N, C-alpha and C positions, 0 to 999 in steps of 0.2 A: 504494500500500500504506500503510495507516494504521499508525502506530507510536506507542507511548506510552513516553516516557523518564522514569523516576523518578530522583530524586536527593535527597540530604540526610539519609539515614539514618545511624545511628551509635550510639555509646555515650555516655550522659549520666548524671550522678548524680541521685538523687531531689531534686526541687525545682528542677531546672534546666529549660532550654528547648531546643527543637530545632525546626527547620523542614524540611519536606519539600516537594518540588515535582514536578509531572508536566506535561511538555510534549507536546502532541499534534501530530503532523506527518502530512502526506499526506491530510488530510481535505478533500473537496470541498464538504462541507456544514457548516452551523453545528452546534455542540455544545449541546444543550439542557440536559443535566444533567451535572454533574461531582461525583463523590463520592470519599470515602476509606473504605475498609474495612480491617479488621485481623483477623489470625488468630494466636492464641497456640497453642502446642503442646497438643494434646488438647482444643481448644475449637473451636466452630463459628465460621466467619467472620462477623463482625458489622459492621454499618454504623456508621461513626463520625460522618461529617458529609456533608452534601449542599448544593450550591449550584446554582440554576437560572440560565438565561441572563439573567433579570430581576434577579438578585441576591438572591433569597430563599434563606435558609439554614435548616438544620435540624441538630440535634446529638443524639447519644445522651446520655441522662441522665448517664452516667458521665463525660462530658467537658465538659459544659456549664459555662461560666465559666472554663475552662482552655484550650480549643482554639478556634482561629479559622480558618475556611475562607474563601478568597477566590479570585478568578479574574481573569485578564487576557484578555479576549476577543480583543484584537488579536493576542496571542501564542498563543492557544489553550493557556493554561497555568493549572493550578489549584494552589493552595498550601494547606498546612496548618501553621499555627503552633501549636506545642504548648508550653504553659507549665505550671509547677508539676507537672512530670511525677512519676508514681508508679511503683513497680516493676510494678504490675499493668497498666501501659500497654505493657509489653514485648510485642512482637508483630511480625509481618511486616505492613507497611502496603501496601495495594494501591490503586492509582488505578483508577477506573472512569468511563467517559464514555459518554453515549448521544446519538445523533443521530436525531431523529424523522423528518427528511427522508430520511435514508439507511436508516432502520429497522434500525439496527445499533448494537450496544454493543461496547465494547472494554475489555480489562483490561491494566493494567500488569504488569510482571514481579515487582513487590514489592520493598520495601526494608526491611531489618531495623532496628528501633528497640529498643535495649536500655537499660533504666533500672535502675541499680544502687542498692542501699540503703546 
């Protein structure tokens, strides 16, 4: 059974930093894509950042220059370092992973990130 364990959410003041992580366990196949999504109340879930198995990254325009996504393939873990946080970054952040070999995608349970002004 594949499980995604998220951690690192919390409350931070505007301008501060916070890191979240997502550890994948129980997978028999390599993870090709790891991403972070977020969803604020009343808004659509949006893609924040993506990283491939080869290390290629992509970011939403709203977080470019402030957020950094990385992964540890040996640990099957993806990280999101969030700097210069703004109140509009407040949302539930969800981990997403995709395995092409297994033809399966998985979602984490979500972790709350709140940025106060």
